[in-house]
FIVOVEX-221210 format. One record per residue (C-alpha): x, y, z; residue in three letters. Coordinates in pm, whole numbers, plus 50000, padded with zeros to 5 digits. Layout:
BEGIN
<atom X="X" Y="Y" Z="Z" resn="ALA"/>
...
//
This chain:
BEGIN
<atom X="52585" Y="51606" Z="87893" resn="UNK"/>
<atom X="52335" Y="51725" Z="88153" resn="UNK"/>
<atom X="52337" Y="51578" Z="88502" resn="UNK"/>
<atom X="52094" Y="51581" Z="88791" resn="UNK"/>
<atom X="52165" Y="51823" Z="89076" resn="UNK"/>
<atom X="52310" Y="51687" Z="89399" resn="UNK"/>
<atom X="52061" Y="51533" Z="89642" resn="UNK"/>
<atom X="51960" Y="51741" Z="89940" resn="UNK"/>
<atom X="51950" Y="52071" Z="89752" resn="UNK"/>
<atom X="51627" Y="52236" Z="89648" resn="UNK"/>
<atom X="51281" Y="52309" Z="89783" resn="UNK"/>
<atom X="51117" Y="52077" Z="90033" resn="UNK"/>
<atom X="50751" Y="52142" Z="90099" resn="UNK"/>
<atom X="50576" Y="52473" Z="90065" resn="UNK"/>
<atom X="50741" Y="52806" Z="89989" resn="UNK"/>
<atom X="50738" Y="53019" Z="90306" resn="UNK"/>
<atom X="50594" Y="53371" Z="90329" resn="UNK"/>
<atom X="50398" Y="53336" Z="90005" resn="UNK"/>
<atom X="50024" Y="53322" Z="89941" resn="UNK"/>
<atom X="49816" Y="53296" Z="89626" resn="UNK"/>
<atom X="49476" Y="53445" Z="89562" resn="UNK"/>
<atom X="49227" Y="53377" Z="89287" resn="UNK"/>
<atom X="49132" Y="53691" Z="89095" resn="UNK"/>
<atom X="48752" Y="53683" Z="89054" resn="UNK"/>
<atom X="48757" Y="53886" Z="88731" resn="UNK"/>
<atom X="49023" Y="53697" Z="88537" resn="UNK"/>
<atom X="48983" Y="53365" Z="88724" resn="UNK"/>
<atom X="49364" Y="53333" Z="88742" resn="UNK"/>
<atom X="49592" Y="53307" Z="89044" resn="UNK"/>
<atom X="49807" Y="53590" Z="89181" resn="UNK"/>
<atom X="50109" Y="53524" Z="89404" resn="UNK"/>
<atom X="50170" Y="53765" Z="89696" resn="UNK"/>
<atom X="50420" Y="53812" Z="89978" resn="UNK"/>
<atom X="50241" Y="53736" Z="90307" resn="UNK"/>
<atom X="50450" Y="53979" Z="90516" resn="UNK"/>
<atom X="50423" Y="54289" Z="90299" resn="UNK"/>
<atom X="50108" Y="54203" Z="90101" resn="UNK"/>
<atom X="50274" Y="54304" Z="89773" resn="UNK"/>
<atom X="50171" Y="54116" Z="89460" resn="UNK"/>
<atom X="50461" Y="53931" Z="89301" resn="UNK"/>
<atom X="50338" Y="53741" Z="88997" resn="UNK"/>
<atom X="50027" Y="53641" Z="88799" resn="UNK"/>
<atom X="49951" Y="53323" Z="88614" resn="UNK"/>
<atom X="49898" Y="53404" Z="88250" resn="UNK"/>
<atom X="49750" Y="53088" Z="88104" resn="UNK"/>
<atom X="49652" Y="52728" Z="88157" resn="UNK"/>
<atom X="49290" Y="52762" Z="88254" resn="UNK"/>
<atom X="49102" Y="52827" Z="88572" resn="UNK"/>
<atom X="49268" Y="52567" Z="88796" resn="UNK"/>
<atom X="49632" Y="52653" Z="88722" resn="UNK"/>
<atom X="49803" Y="52733" Z="89053" resn="UNK"/>
<atom X="50156" Y="52812" Z="89164" resn="UNK"/>
<atom X="50336" Y="52501" Z="89289" resn="UNK"/>
<atom X="50422" Y="52491" Z="89659" resn="UNK"/>
<atom X="50241" Y="52817" Z="89746" resn="UNK"/>
<atom X="49965" Y="52825" Z="90006" resn="UNK"/>
<atom X="49617" Y="52911" Z="89870" resn="UNK"/>
<atom X="49397" Y="53161" Z="90054" resn="UNK"/>
//
């Protein structure tokens, strides 16, 4: 049977050193590393307002 993880573990607040940008052509969000500027991930669905959770929007 599945159990919940112990309390105190896990993310609290925003993810550090990450930014997300809205691509004007595809109207989807792209996640990037704020130190290096490298793109990490793209959203692939869920409409125009689908953002990454806990990532700062630029």
